N, C-alpha and C positions, 0 to 999 in steps of 0.2 A: 396417470387418470385425467381427463380433463373436466374435472368437476365443475368448473363454470360454465361448460356447455350442456351440461345436462338438463331436459328440460321436466322439472319439478312442479308446474304449474296445474298437473292434475290436481295436485293436494292444495287445497285452501291454506294461507299464508299461516294462520294460526295453528294449524296441525303440522305444518314443517317446523313452525318453533317449537312445538311439544314435543314432536319425534327427536327433535335437534338437541334438546334440553334434555330428555330422558336417555339419550347417548352418550352425553358429557358426565351423566351423573352417575352411569352403569360402569360396574365393573366387567374387565374382560369375562370374567365367569359367568356373570348375570345374563350378560349378551348372548353367550355360549348355549345357555339354557333356553333361551325365547326360541320359538318356531321359525322356521328360514325365512318367510316372508317377510314377518316383523322383524325380524334381526337387520335385514338388510334395508328395509324401509327406513330403519333407524340410522343404521350407517351411511346409508345416502344422504340423509338431512343433514348429517353432522359434518360428513364432506362438503357436501354443497354450500352449506352455510358458513364453512371454515374459507372456501376457497372465495367465496362472496365478499366476505367481511373485509379481509385485507386490501381488494379492490376498492372498496368505497371510502375506506380510510385513506388510500393513495388519493384517491380523486376530490376528498374533501381538503385535505392536505395540501395540495396542488390549487386549490381555488375553484375547482371545475362543478 
């Protein structure tokens, strides 16, 4: 999955951070219990943030 290409701009930055944080704190079982729309929003936020964060670290480390 090309998570770094997903357009999550329809969500406010704070909302994306909240969803990603909720996903990192949740167990698999807790995520399974959530309704589908909410569960996939959380998972997408986690995946996109995980894909973007290492790229930012690499750019900053290279002086960019």
